[in-house]
C-alpha positions as CSV (number, residue, x, y, z in Angstrom):
1,M,57.2,-16.7,1.4
2,T,57.7,-15.5,5.0
3,L,57.8,-11.9,3.9
4,N,54.5,-12.3,1.9
5,I,52.8,-13.7,4.9
6,F,54.2,-10.9,7.1
7,I,53.0,-8.2,4.6
8,I,49.6,-9.8,4.2
9,L,49.1,-10.2,8.0
10,S,50.2,-6.6,8.7
11,T,47.7,-5.4,6.0
12,I,44.8,-7.5,7.4
13,V,45.6,-6.5,11.1
14,T,45.7,-2.8,10.0
15,G,42.4,-3.2,8.2
16,F,40.7,-4.7,11.1
17,L,42.0,-2.0,13.5
18,L,40.7,0.7,11.1
19,L,37.3,-0.9,10.8
20,S,36.9,-1.6,14.6
21,P,33.9,0.1,16.0
22,R,35.8,1.9,18.7
23,L,38.0,3.7,16.1
24,S,35.5,3.9,13.2
25,K,32.9,5.7,15.3
26,L,35.3,8.2,16.9
27,A,34.4,11.5,15.6
28,V,38.0,12.9,15.4
29,W,39.2,9.9,13.5
30,R,36.3,9.9,11.0
31,A,37.0,13.5,10.4
32,T,40.7,12.7,10.0
33,V,40.1,9.9,7.5
34,T,39.1,12.1,4.7
35,P,42.0,14.5,4.6
36,L,44.4,11.7,5.5
37,A,43.3,9.6,2.6
38,S,43.5,12.5,0.2
39,I,47.0,13.5,1.3
40,I,48.6,10.0,1.1
41,G,46.6,8.8,-1.8
42,S,47.8,9.5,-5.3
43,G,51.0,11.1,-4.3
44,F,52.1,7.9,-2.6
45,L,51.8,6.0,-5.9
46,V,54.1,8.4,-8.0
47,L,56.1,10.5,-5.6
48,A,59.0,8.2,-4.5
49,P,60.4,7.3,-8.0
50,I,60.3,11.0,-9.0
51,L,61.9,12.3,-5.9
52,V,64.8,9.8,-5.7
53,S,65.4,9.8,-9.4
54,D,65.9,13.6,-9.6
55,Y,67.0,14.5,-6.0
56,G,69.0,11.4,-5.1
57,Y,70.0,11.3,-1.4
58,M,68.4,14.7,-1.0
59,A,65.0,13.2,-1.6
60,P,64.0,12.9,2.2
61,L,64.9,16.6,2.6
62,V,62.7,17.6,-0.4
63,M,59.9,15.5,1.0
64,A,60.2,17.3,4.4
65,G,60.0,20.6,2.5
66,L,56.8,19.5,0.8
67,C,55.2,18.4,4.0
68,L,56.3,21.6,5.7
69,G,54.9,23.7,3.0
70,A,51.6,21.8,3.1
71,Y,51.4,22.2,6.9
72,L,51.9,26.0,6.6
73,F,49.1,26.2,4.0
74,G,47.0,24.1,6.2
75,G,47.7,26.5,9.1
76,A,46.1,29.3,7.0
77,I,42.9,27.2,6.5
78,R,42.9,26.2,10.1
79,F,43.3,29.9,11.2
80,N,40.3,30.7,9.0
81,I,38.2,27.9,10.6
82,F,39.3,29.0,14.1
83,L,38.0,32.5,13.6
84,R,34.7,31.0,12.2
85,N,35.2,33.0,9.1
86,I,33.9,30.2,7.0
87,E,30.7,29.6,9.0
88,H,30.1,33.2,10.0
89,P,32.1,35.5,7.8
90,R,32.5,39.1,8.9
91,Q,31.1,41.8,6.6
92,D,34.4,42.7,4.7
93,I,34.1,43.3,1.0
94,W,37.7,42.1,0.3
95,V,37.2,38.8,2.3
96,T,33.9,38.2,0.4
97,R,35.6,38.7,-2.9
98,L,38.5,36.5,-2.0
99,E,36.2,33.8,-0.7
100,L,34.3,33.8,-4.0
101,A,37.6,33.7,-5.9
102,A,38.9,30.8,-3.7
103,S,35.7,28.8,-4.3
104,W,36.0,29.1,-8.1
105,A,39.7,28.3,-7.8
106,L,38.8,25.1,-6.0
107,V,36.2,24.1,-8.7
108,F,39.1,24.5,-11.2
109,A,41.6,22.5,-8.9
110,F,38.9,19.8,-8.5
111,T,38.4,19.5,-12.3
112,I,42.2,19.0,-12.8
113,S,42.7,16.7,-9.8
114,V,40.0,14.4,-11.1
115,G,42.0,14.1,-14.3
116,Y,45.0,13.3,-12.2
117,Y,43.2,10.6,-10.2
118,L,41.5,8.9,-13.2
119,N,44.6,8.9,-15.4
120,L,46.4,7.1,-12.5
121,F,43.4,4.8,-12.3
122,G,43.7,4.0,-16.0
123,A,47.5,3.4,-15.9
124,F,47.3,1.2,-12.8
125,G,44.1,-0.6,-14.2
126,V,45.9,-2.0,-17.2
127,S,49.4,-2.3,-15.5
128,L,49.3,-6.0,-14.7
129,T,47.5,-7.1,-17.9
130,A,48.4,-7.9,-21.5
131,F,46.9,-4.5,-22.4
132,D,49.4,-2.4,-20.7
133,N,50.1,0.7,-22.9
134,H,49.3,4.4,-22.9
135,A,46.4,4.2,-25.4
136,N,44.6,1.4,-23.4
137,A,45.2,3.3,-20.1
138,K,43.6,6.5,-21.7
139,L,40.7,4.4,-23.0
140,L,40.1,3.0,-19.5
141,T,40.3,6.5,-18.1
142,S,37.8,7.8,-20.6
143,A,35.4,4.9,-19.8
144,V,35.5,5.6,-16.1
145,Y,34.8,9.4,-16.9
146,I,31.7,8.3,-18.9
147,L,30.6,6.0,-16.0
148,I,30.9,8.8,-13.5
149,L,29.0,11.2,-15.8
150,I,26.2,8.7,-16.2
151,V,25.9,7.9,-12.4
152,G,26.2,11.5,-11.5
153,W,23.6,12.7,-14.1
154,T,21.0,10.0,-13.5
155,Q,21.3,9.1,-9.7
156,G,23.8,11.4,-8.0
157,F,26.8,10.1,-6.1
158,K,25.3,9.1,-2.7
159,A,25.5,5.3,-3.4
160,L,29.2,5.6,-4.5
161,E,30.1,7.9,-1.7
162,R,29.1,5.2,0.8
163,M,32.1,3.2,-0.5
164,E,34.5,5.9,0.7
165,Y,35.4,4.7,4.2
166,S,35.9,1.1,3.0
167,A,38.1,2.2,0.1
168,V,40.1,4.5,2.5
169,T,40.6,1.7,5.0
170,L,41.8,-0.7,2.2
171,K,44.3,1.9,0.9
172,L,45.7,2.7,4.3
173,A,46.0,-0.9,5.3
174,I,47.9,-1.7,2.1
175,I,50.2,1.2,2.6
176,I,51.1,-0.1,5.9
177,G,51.8,-3.5,4.3
178,L,54.0,-1.8,1.7
179,L,56.0,0.0,4.4
180,V,56.5,-3.3,6.2
181,G,57.8,-4.9,3.1
182,L,60.0,-1.9,2.3
183,T,61.4,-1.9,5.8
184,C,62.4,-5.6,5.6
185,Y,64.0,-5.0,2.3
186,F,65.9,-2.0,3.5
187,Y,67.2,-4.0,6.5
188,Q,68.4,-6.8,4.2
189,K,70.2,-4.3,2.1
190,A,71.7,-2.5,5.2
191,A,72.9,-5.8,6.6
192,A,74.7,-6.7,3.4
193,S,76.1,-3.1,3.1
194,A,74.3,-2.8,-0.2
195,L,72.5,0.5,0.2
196,F,72.8,3.2,-2.5
197,V,73.6,7.0,-2.1
198,H,72.6,8.6,-5.4
199,A,73.8,12.0,-6.5
200,P,71.0,14.5,-7.3
201,Q,70.3,14.9,-11.0
202,L,68.8,18.3,-10.6
203,S,70.0,21.4,-8.7
204,G,69.3,25.2,-8.6
205,W,66.1,26.6,-10.1
206,P,65.0,23.5,-12.0
207,A,65.1,21.5,-8.7
208,I,62.9,24.3,-6.9
209,T,60.4,24.4,-9.8
210,L,60.0,20.7,-9.8
211,A,59.4,20.7,-6.1
212,F,56.7,23.4,-6.7
213,G,55.1,21.2,-9.3
214,L,54.8,18.3,-6.7
215,I,52.7,20.2,-4.1
216,I,49.6,18.2,-5.4
217,T,51.1,15.0,-3.9
218,V,50.7,16.4,-0.4
219,Q,47.3,18.1,-1.1
220,G,44.1,17.0,0.4
221,F,44.1,18.6,3.9
222,E,41.8,21.4,2.6
223,T,38.9,18.9,2.7
224,S,38.6,19.5,6.4
225,R,37.3,23.0,5.6
226,Y,34.2,21.5,4.0
227,L,33.1,19.1,6.6
228,G,31.2,21.8,8.5
229,H,27.8,20.0,8.2
230,D,29.2,16.9,10.0
231,Y,31.9,18.2,12.5
232,D,32.4,21.4,14.5
233,S,35.2,23.7,13.9
234,N,37.5,22.4,16.8
235,T,37.1,18.8,15.5
236,R,38.0,19.9,12.0
237,I,41.1,21.8,13.1
238,R,42.3,18.9,15.2
239,S,41.6,16.4,12.3
240,M,43.3,18.4,9.8
241,R,46.4,18.8,11.9
242,L,46.4,15.1,12.8
243,A,46.0,14.1,9.3
244,Q,49.0,16.2,8.2
245,I,51.2,15.0,11.0
246,V,50.4,11.3,10.4
247,S,50.8,11.7,6.7
248,A,54.1,13.5,7.1
249,V,55.4,10.7,9.3
250,I,54.3,8.0,6.8
251,Y,55.8,9.9,3.8
252,M,59.2,10.5,5.7
253,I,59.4,6.9,6.5
254,Y,58.5,5.9,2.9
255,I,61.0,8.2,1.1
256,G,63.6,7.6,3.7
257,L,63.6,3.9,3.1
258,F,63.1,4.2,-0.7
259,A,65.8,6.7,-1.3
260,Y,68.7,4.3,-0.4
261,T,67.3,0.9,-1.4
262,F,67.2,0.8,-5.1
263,E,69.7,1.2,-7.9
264,R,69.3,4.3,-10.1
265,E,68.8,1.9,-13.2
266,Q,65.7,0.7,-11.5
267,F,63.9,4.1,-11.7
268,V,61.7,4.5,-14.7
269,L,59.9,7.8,-15.6
270,S,56.3,6.3,-15.7
271,E,53.2,6.6,-13.6
272,T,53.4,2.9,-12.6
273,A,57.1,2.7,-11.9
274,I,56.4,1.9,-8.3
275,I,54.8,-1.4,-9.3
276,D,57.9,-2.8,-10.9
277,M,60.1,-1.6,-8.1
278,M,57.9,-3.1,-5.3
279,G,57.9,-6.3,-7.4
280,I,61.6,-6.5,-6.7
281,I,60.8,-6.9,-3.0
282,T,58.1,-9.5,-3.3
283,P,55.5,-10.4,-6.0
284,I,52.6,-9.8,-3.7
285,L,53.2,-6.0,-3.3
286,P,52.4,-5.1,-7.0
287,I,49.0,-6.8,-6.6
288,L,48.3,-5.1,-3.4
289,L,49.3,-1.7,-4.8
290,V,47.1,-2.0,-7.9
291,A,44.2,-2.8,-5.6
292,A,44.9,0.2,-3.4
293,A,45.4,2.4,-6.4
294,L,42.1,1.5,-8.0
295,A,40.2,1.9,-4.7
296,A,41.9,5.2,-3.9
297,Q,41.7,6.8,-7.3
298,F,38.0,5.9,-7.9
299,S,36.9,7.1,-4.5
300,A,38.9,10.4,-4.8
301,A,37.5,11.1,-8.2
302,I,34.0,10.5,-7.0
303,A,34.5,12.9,-4.0
304,D,36.1,15.7,-6.1
305,T,33.5,15.3,-8.9
306,S,30.7,15.5,-6.5
307,G,32.3,18.5,-4.6
308,S,32.9,20.3,-7.9
309,G,29.4,19.9,-9.2
310,G,27.9,21.1,-5.9
311,L,30.2,24.1,-5.7
312,V,29.3,25.1,-9.3
313,E,25.6,24.9,-8.5
314,E,26.1,26.9,-5.3
315,L,28.3,29.6,-6.8
316,T,26.0,30.1,-9.8
317,R,23.0,30.1,-7.4
318,G,21.4,27.3,-9.4
319,R,21.8,28.7,-12.8
320,I,24.1,25.8,-13.5
321,D,23.0,22.8,-11.8
322,A,25.3,20.0,-10.4
323,R,24.6,17.7,-13.2
324,T,25.8,20.2,-15.8
325,G,28.8,20.8,-13.6
326,Y,29.6,17.1,-13.8
327,A,29.3,17.3,-17.6
328,L,31.7,20.3,-17.8
329,L,34.2,18.5,-15.6
330,V,34.1,15.3,-17.6
331,A,34.5,17.3,-20.9
332,I,37.6,19.1,-19.5
333,G,39.0,15.9,-18.0
334,L,38.7,14.0,-21.4
335,I,40.5,16.9,-23.1
336,L,43.3,16.6,-20.5
337,T,43.4,12.8,-20.7
338,W,44.1,12.8,-24.5
339,S,46.3,16.0,-24.7
340,A,48.6,15.7,-21.7
341,N,50.5,13.0,-19.9
342,I,50.2,12.3,-16.1
343,F,53.3,14.3,-15.1
344,Q,51.9,17.4,-16.9
345,I,48.6,17.0,-15.2
346,I,50.4,16.7,-11.8
347,A,52.0,20.1,-12.5
348,Y,48.7,21.6,-13.7
349,A,46.9,20.3,-10.5
350,S,49.7,21.7,-8.3
351,R,49.3,25.1,-9.8
352,A,45.6,25.0,-9.5
353,F,45.7,24.1,-5.8
354,A,48.5,26.6,-5.3
355,L,46.1,29.3,-6.4
356,Y,43.5,28.0,-4.0
357,Y,46.0,27.9,-1.2
358,T,47.3,31.4,-2.1
359,L,43.7,32.8,-1.9
360,Q,43.1,31.1,1.5
361,S,46.4,32.5,2.8
362,A,45.3,36.0,1.6
363,I,42.0,35.6,3.4
364,A,43.9,34.5,6.5
365,A,46.1,37.5,6.2
366,R,43.2,39.9,5.8
367,R,41.3,38.4,8.8
368,A,44.4,38.4,11.0
369,F,44.9,42.2,10.4
370,L,41.2,42.8,11.1
371,A,41.3,40.7,14.4
372,P,43.1,42.3,17.5
373,G,46.5,40.9,18.3
374,N,47.2,38.9,15.1
375,R,49.3,41.3,13.1
376,L,52.4,39.0,13.3
377,K,50.3,36.1,12.1
378,G,49.0,38.4,9.4
379,A,52.6,39.1,8.2
380,G,53.3,35.3,8.1
381,F,50.2,34.8,6.0
382,I,51.3,37.5,3.6
383,L,54.6,35.6,3.1
384,L,52.6,32.5,2.6
385,T,50.6,34.2,0.0
386,M,53.7,35.2,-1.9
387,F,55.1,31.6,-1.6
388,G,51.8,30.2,-3.1
389,T,52.1,32.7,-5.9
390,M,55.6,31.5,-6.8
391,I,54.3,27.9,-6.8
392,M,51.4,28.9,-9.0
393,L,53.6,30.7,-11.5
394,F,56.7,28.5,-11.6
395,G,55.6,25.0,-10.7
396,N,57.0,22.6,-13.4
397,D,56.5,18.9,-14.4
398,V,59.3,16.3,-14.1
399,E,59.8,16.0,-17.9
400,S,60.3,19.7,-18.4
401,S,62.6,20.0,-15.4
402,N,64.9,17.3,-17.0
403,R,65.3,18.8,-20.4
């Protein structure tokens, strides 16, 4: 009972702090919220059981590698923003072509990521009910897809987008509550000398390709690139860097506590495994997690659907309007929902975003060689482009890696 009260109080206090006028009106923070919410959104729900089950005591090191890789890709995008290439691109035919390819890659990545978000929404939506099975989860996912299409087709997403800051605040507050509960549980285990050190189940190339397939779980920082109508370039650079640092700290604490607290038999390969595991700590955490999951996945799906439709209209110069873009996204999402499981969708989304990051790195490399005094950075961006290509080609899902 005491732990429940402590978790609830920490969640409420965090929520009030995030909603306080001083913080909520601060430009850097508001610019940080969007990428931060994306980075520690869906990944937070599925990542820990996968990492610890497959990598054992090495899970924190793998998590650090994912955060570092994401930070480096973020560096390429920040470099592009710094040179004002996005707002005022220089007349270079290769950069122009790469920018166009990157925009279409982002449309493709958005389409798959919405499938990722909404399939998690469906799984968590039925998880604490009597209808908890894969078929009902997919039906709920399909129903939300249809709802999004109807709203987007008839009214646009402005009304739903206004929910974003509140949904983000709820999610971040609940994550802090979860970390408080997990820290208390870790302390109890440590005091009783009952912590666990699990041997890795994967090694070598399968372990590397699985890590490649999990890059989607730390994705989201690229949203800062598209906030130019609200914030100047310096604010976006600072906010992206801050979001990546804060999310890395949260992820490292989370995985560091998680990796040594639970028995291997408690890890189940399912999208909602985290619910049962948090229920071991205290019954209040599964309820809070489901609330956070529903708010996070719905708001993220709305943001990416809206962004995808708008990009399609812009890239086709109005030949395909945003509403038709929404319809195409929903059609592809429904096919994904009924033909693939969540772990396969995670790997597909990771490859799609890896393609986008690869193209952004190539743009940064080209710009670096065009700008005086940036050749060393240009060489680094070329290496990053090669790294992104490897992720795109070889990223694998957890089920295939364990075969």
